[in-house]
C-alpha positions as CSV (number, residue, x, y, z in Angstrom):
1,X,220.0,-29.4,-7.8
2,X,216.3,-28.6,-7.4
3,X,214.8,-30.0,-4.1
4,X,211.9,-32.4,-4.4
5,X,208.6,-30.7,-3.4
6,X,207.1,-31.7,-0.1
7,X,203.6,-32.9,0.4
8,X,202.6,-29.4,1.5
9,X,203.6,-28.1,-1.9
10,X,201.0,-30.0,-3.8
11,X,197.4,-28.9,-4.4
12,X,194.8,-31.1,-6.0
13,X,193.8,-29.8,-9.5
14,X,190.6,-30.8,-11.4
15,X,191.0,-30.1,-15.1
16,X,188.1,-29.9,-17.6
17,X,189.0,-33.4,-18.7
18,X,188.9,-34.6,-15.1
19,X,185.6,-32.9,-14.4
20,X,184.0,-34.4,-17.5
21,X,185.3,-37.9,-16.5
22,X,184.1,-37.5,-12.9
23,X,180.6,-36.4,-13.8
24,X,180.2,-39.2,-16.3
25,X,181.6,-41.6,-13.7
26,X,179.0,-40.6,-11.1
27,X,176.2,-39.8,-13.6
28,X,175.1,-36.3,-14.5
29,X,171.7,-36.5,-12.9
30,X,173.2,-37.9,-9.7
31,X,175.7,-35.1,-9.7
32,X,172.9,-32.5,-10.2
33,X,170.8,-34.0,-7.3
34,X,173.9,-34.2,-5.1
35,X,174.8,-30.6,-5.9
36,X,171.2,-29.4,-5.1
37,X,171.4,-31.2,-1.8
38,X,174.8,-29.7,-1.0
39,X,173.7,-26.2,-1.9
40,X,170.5,-26.5,0.1
41,X,172.5,-27.7,3.1
42,X,174.7,-24.6,2.9
43,X,171.7,-22.3,2.5
44,X,170.4,-23.7,5.7
45,X,173.5,-22.3,7.5
46,X,173.5,-19.1,5.5
47,X,174.2,-16.7,8.4
48,X,177.6,-18.4,9.0
49,X,178.9,-17.2,5.6
50,X,180.8,-14.1,4.8
51,X,178.8,-12.4,2.1
52,X,179.6,-9.6,-0.3
53,X,178.4,-8.7,-3.8
54,X,180.9,-10.1,-6.3
55,X,183.8,-7.9,-7.3
56,X,183.1,-7.0,-10.9
57,X,185.0,-5.3,-13.7
58,X,182.5,-4.3,-16.4
59,X,183.3,-3.4,-20.0
60,X,181.2,-2.7,-23.1
61,X,181.5,-6.3,-24.2
62,X,181.2,-8.2,-20.9
63,X,182.2,-8.6,-17.3
64,X,185.0,-10.3,-15.3
65,X,184.2,-11.1,-11.7
66,X,185.6,-12.6,-8.4
67,X,183.1,-14.3,-6.1
68,X,184.5,-15.0,-2.6
69,X,183.0,-16.4,0.6
70,X,183.9,-18.3,3.7
71,X,182.2,-20.3,6.4
72,X,184.9,-19.5,8.9
73,X,186.7,-22.8,8.3
74,X,187.1,-22.9,4.5
75,X,187.5,-20.0,2.1
76,X,186.5,-20.2,-1.5
77,X,186.4,-18.0,-4.5
78,X,185.5,-18.2,-8.2
79,X,186.9,-16.3,-11.1
80,X,184.2,-16.0,-13.8
81,X,183.6,-13.9,-17.0
82,X,180.5,-13.2,-19.0
83,X,181.0,-12.1,-22.6
84,X,177.8,-12.5,-24.7
85,X,179.6,-11.9,-28.0
86,X,182.2,-14.6,-27.5
87,X,180.3,-17.4,-29.4
88,X,180.7,-15.4,-32.6
89,X,184.4,-15.8,-32.2
90,X,184.1,-19.5,-31.3
91,X,184.6,-18.8,-27.6
92,X,182.5,-19.6,-24.5
93,X,180.2,-16.9,-23.1
94,X,181.2,-18.0,-19.6
95,X,184.5,-19.5,-18.4
96,X,185.5,-20.0,-14.8
97,X,187.9,-21.6,-12.3
98,X,187.7,-21.8,-8.5
99,X,189.8,-22.4,-5.4
100,X,189.2,-23.7,-1.8
101,X,191.6,-22.8,1.0
102,X,192.0,-23.6,4.7
103,X,191.1,-20.6,6.8
104,X,193.4,-21.6,9.6
105,X,196.6,-21.7,7.5
106,X,195.6,-19.9,4.3
107,X,196.9,-22.9,2.2
108,X,194.9,-23.8,-0.9
109,X,193.2,-27.2,-0.7
110,X,191.7,-27.4,-4.2
111,X,192.0,-25.7,-7.6
112,X,189.4,-26.6,-10.2
113,X,187.9,-25.7,-13.5
114,X,184.5,-24.2,-13.0
115,X,183.2,-23.6,-16.5
116,X,181.4,-27.0,-16.5
117,X,180.9,-26.9,-12.7
118,X,179.2,-23.5,-12.9
119,X,176.7,-24.8,-15.4
120,X,176.0,-27.8,-13.1
121,X,175.7,-25.7,-9.9
122,X,173.5,-23.1,-11.7
123,X,171.1,-25.7,-12.9
124,X,171.2,-27.5,-9.5
125,X,170.4,-24.2,-7.7
126,X,167.5,-23.4,-10.1
127,X,166.0,-26.8,-9.5
128,X,166.5,-26.7,-5.7
129,X,164.7,-23.3,-5.6
130,X,161.9,-24.6,-7.8
131,X,161.4,-27.5,-5.4
132,X,160.4,-24.9,-2.8
133,X,158.6,-22.4,-5.0
134,X,157.1,-24.2,-8.1
135,X,153.5,-25.5,-8.2
136,X,153.1,-28.9,-6.7
137,X,153.1,-31.6,-9.3
138,X,154.6,-29.4,-12.0
139,X,155.7,-31.6,-14.9
140,X,156.2,-29.2,-17.9
141,X,158.9,-26.5,-18.2
142,X,159.4,-23.9,-20.9
143,X,163.1,-23.4,-21.6
144,X,163.5,-20.0,-23.3
145,X,167.1,-19.4,-24.4
146,X,168.8,-22.6,-25.6
147,X,172.4,-21.8,-25.1
148,X,175.2,-23.6,-23.2
149,X,173.1,-23.7,-19.9
150,X,169.9,-25.1,-21.4
151,X,170.5,-28.8,-21.3
152,X,171.8,-28.7,-17.7
153,X,168.7,-26.8,-16.6
154,X,166.4,-29.4,-18.3
155,X,168.3,-32.3,-16.7
156,X,168.3,-30.7,-13.3
157,X,164.6,-30.0,-13.3
158,X,164.0,-33.6,-14.4
159,X,166.3,-35.1,-11.7
160,X,165.4,-32.8,-8.8
161,X,161.8,-31.7,-9.5
162,X,160.4,-34.5,-11.6
163,X,159.8,-32.5,-14.8
164,X,159.0,-34.8,-17.7
165,X,158.4,-32.4,-20.6
166,X,160.4,-29.4,-21.8
167,X,159.3,-26.9,-24.4
168,X,162.3,-25.3,-26.1
169,X,162.6,-21.9,-27.8
170,X,165.5,-19.7,-29.0
171,X,165.7,-16.9,-31.5
172,X,168.4,-19.1,-33.1
173,X,166.6,-22.1,-34.4
174,X,169.9,-24.0,-34.7
175,X,170.4,-23.6,-30.9
176,X,167.0,-25.2,-30.3
177,X,167.7,-28.0,-32.7
178,X,171.1,-28.7,-30.9
179,X,169.4,-28.7,-27.5
180,X,166.7,-31.1,-28.6
181,X,169.3,-33.3,-30.2
182,X,171.4,-33.4,-27.0
183,X,168.3,-34.2,-24.9
184,X,167.1,-37.0,-27.2
185,X,168.1,-39.8,-24.9
186,X,167.4,-38.0,-21.6
187,X,164.0,-39.5,-20.9
188,X,162.4,-36.1,-21.3
189,X,159.6,-35.4,-23.8
190,X,161.2,-32.5,-25.9
191,X,159.0,-30.1,-27.8
192,X,160.6,-27.5,-30.1
193,X,158.7,-24.3,-30.4
194,X,158.7,-21.3,-32.8
195,X,158.0,-18.5,-30.3
196,X,158.1,-17.7,-26.6
197,X,154.3,-17.8,-26.5
198,X,154.2,-21.3,-28.0
199,X,156.9,-22.4,-25.5
200,X,155.1,-21.3,-22.4
201,X,151.8,-23.0,-23.5
202,X,150.9,-25.5,-20.7
203,X,154.2,-24.9,-18.8
204,X,154.0,-24.6,-15.0
205,X,157.6,-23.5,-14.9
206,X,159.3,-21.0,-17.2
207,X,163.0,-20.7,-17.3
208,X,164.6,-17.7,-19.1
209,X,168.2,-17.9,-20.0
210,X,169.4,-15.6,-22.7
211,X,172.8,-13.9,-23.1
212,X,172.3,-10.4,-24.6
213,X,173.9,-7.7,-22.4
214,X,171.0,-5.3,-22.6
215,X,167.6,-4.5,-21.2
216,X,165.5,-7.0,-23.0
217,X,161.9,-8.2,-22.8
218,X,161.8,-11.9,-23.3
219,X,158.5,-12.2,-21.5
220,X,155.8,-9.6,-21.5
221,X,153.1,-9.3,-18.8
222,X,150.3,-10.7,-20.9
223,X,152.3,-13.9,-21.5
224,X,152.5,-15.0,-17.9
225,X,149.4,-16.5,-16.4
226,X,148.6,-17.1,-12.7
227,X,150.2,-19.9,-10.8
228,X,153.5,-20.3,-12.7
229,X,157.0,-20.3,-11.4
230,X,159.6,-18.3,-13.3
231,X,163.2,-19.2,-13.0
232,X,165.0,-16.1,-14.4
233,X,168.7,-16.8,-14.7
234,X,169.7,-14.7,-17.7
235,X,169.8,-11.3,-16.0
236,X,173.2,-11.3,-14.3
237,X,174.8,-7.9,-14.6
238,X,173.8,-4.2,-14.6
239,X,171.8,-3.2,-17.7
240,X,170.8,-6.8,-18.5
241,X,167.3,-8.1,-17.9
242,X,164.8,-10.4,-19.5
243,X,161.3,-9.8,-18.0
244,X,158.9,-6.9,-18.4
245,X,158.7,-4.8,-15.2
246,X,155.0,-5.5,-14.8
247,X,155.7,-9.2,-14.4
248,X,157.8,-8.4,-11.4
249,X,155.1,-6.2,-9.9
250,X,152.7,-9.2,-10.0
251,X,155.1,-11.7,-8.7
252,X,156.4,-12.9,-5.3
253,X,160.1,-12.4,-5.8
254,X,162.8,-14.6,-4.2
255,X,166.5,-13.9,-4.4
256,X,169.9,-15.2,-3.2
257,X,171.5,-12.1,-1.8
258,X,169.6,-8.8,-2.2
259,X,172.5,-6.4,-2.3
260,X,173.8,-8.3,-5.4
261,X,170.5,-9.0,-7.0
262,X,169.4,-5.4,-6.8
263,X,172.5,-4.5,-8.9
264,X,172.4,-7.4,-11.4
265,X,169.1,-9.1,-11.3
266,X,165.6,-8.4,-12.8
267,X,164.8,-6.3,-9.7
268,X,167.2,-3.6,-10.8
269,X,164.1,-2.4,-12.7
270,X,162.3,-1.8,-9.4
271,X,162.6,0.6,-6.5
272,X,165.5,-0.1,-4.2
273,X,163.2,-0.9,-1.4
274,X,160.8,-3.2,-3.3
275,X,160.1,-6.2,-1.1
276,X,161.9,-9.5,-1.8
277,X,162.4,-12.7,0.1
278,X,165.7,-14.4,0.5
279,X,165.7,-18.0,-0.6
280,X,167.6,-19.3,2.5
281,X,164.7,-18.0,4.7
282,X,162.2,-20.1,2.7
283,X,164.5,-23.2,3.0
284,X,164.8,-22.8,6.8
285,X,161.1,-22.1,7.3
286,X,161.8,-18.5,8.4
287,X,159.7,-17.1,5.5
288,X,156.9,-18.4,3.3
289,X,157.4,-19.6,-0.2
290,X,154.5,-20.5,-2.4
291,X,151.2,-19.6,-0.6
292,X,148.5,-20.5,-3.1
293,X,147.8,-22.0,-6.5
294,X,147.4,-18.6,-8.3
295,X,150.6,-17.0,-7.0
296,X,153.3,-16.2,-9.5
297,X,156.7,-17.0,-7.9
298,X,159.9,-15.6,-9.4
299,X,163.4,-16.8,-8.6
300,X,165.5,-13.8,-9.6
301,X,168.8,-15.7,-9.7
302,X,172.1,-14.1,-10.5
303,X,174.4,-16.8,-8.9
304,X,176.1,-16.3,-5.6
305,X,179.5,-17.3,-4.1
306,X,178.0,-19.7,-1.6
307,X,176.7,-21.9,-4.4
308,X,180.2,-22.1,-5.9
309,X,181.6,-22.9,-2.4
310,X,179.1,-25.7,-2.1
311,X,180.0,-27.1,-5.5
312,X,183.8,-26.9,-4.9
313,X,183.4,-28.7,-1.5
314,X,181.3,-31.4,-3.2
315,X,184.0,-31.9,-5.9
316,X,186.8,-32.0,-3.3
317,X,185.1,-35.0,-1.6
318,X,184.0,-36.6,-4.9
319,X,187.6,-36.9,-6.3
320,X,188.9,-38.7,-3.2
321,X,190.2,-42.1,-4.3
322,X,189.6,-41.5,-8.0
323,X,191.9,-40.7,-10.9
324,X,190.0,-37.5,-11.7
325,X,192.5,-35.0,-10.5
326,X,196.2,-34.3,-10.5
327,X,198.6,-32.7,-8.1
328,X,200.1,-29.3,-8.8
329,X,203.3,-28.1,-7.2
330,X,201.9,-24.7,-6.2
331,X,203.1,-23.8,-2.7
332,X,206.7,-23.0,-1.9
333,X,207.6,-25.0,1.2
334,X,211.2,-24.4,2.4
335,X,212.4,-26.4,5.3
336,X,212.7,-23.2,7.3
337,X,209.7,-21.0,6.5
338,X,211.9,-17.9,6.9
339,X,214.4,-19.1,4.4
340,X,212.6,-18.8,1.1
341,X,215.7,-17.4,-0.6
342,X,217.7,-20.4,0.6
343,X,215.3,-22.8,-1.1
344,X,215.5,-20.7,-4.2
345,X,219.3,-20.8,-4.1
346,X,219.5,-24.6,-3.7
347,X,217.5,-24.9,-6.9
348,X,220.2,-23.1,-8.9
349,X,221.3,-25.2,-12.0
């Protein structure tokens, strides 16, 4: 007869259905603001975290990565892929799941979907960075690349930074139409555009978020005027960039974790010792962010494990007392920790 699992055997699991229900229950803009605050709080204690570039397995069609970190008390990791050709086959470009564990025992404490959560935390991180780097009073953002991340970015910049107008452009006009349709009741003024140049007209913030795994030039140097903030989130693996090199040379560049960004971000186009500023230093006041009205600030964001850690910890708290999780029997818990085989034998039919 199979023994009944003990309490220690169960791990809370947040499915896609649970995550959608939880975010609707709290409110998507509230979640984005909460995540931005959670991520900023962890950036303020950045030196406490174990940090390493993500462990990546690259192929001609995409990448599969593990993103681990720990603050000494809790360990977290995310499994994530990036396959730009997937939508042609009806699949997501990015899928992900993540786990939190107790450092003292090694026992898992949460298992969660992270496809939706990654979209939320990426948008929250972008907006949090812009709050420190964008021109004061910025109200208009160009959103170049209208794929799965675009609506989350627009809503995060509205909720966190006060953006009230978004100008959308994608080489696929149907993607722009979908994004505009999804944002119709968001409270944003939505302008659909026919070119990158039209999209950036009047925008104080420019977000680039395209998916092609190649060196691309979404923005050329002559398109970017003084004083703007660029939120570059599409370059996220070796050989994949969006900005002309000359834009980088004119910009003050801010990054999450330089050893990873130099491999995967826009700055892979530059010399290995090109100066960059780590975002956590700006947040803590150890380094300067925007210094004048004509400065071009560039957040070269590739995503980092600490952001996923923050998001998972937020979800772990948010599900408490709600129906938005289930318990999985994941951990073998024999009465005698040394008698795993005995537990197995007792389960024999």
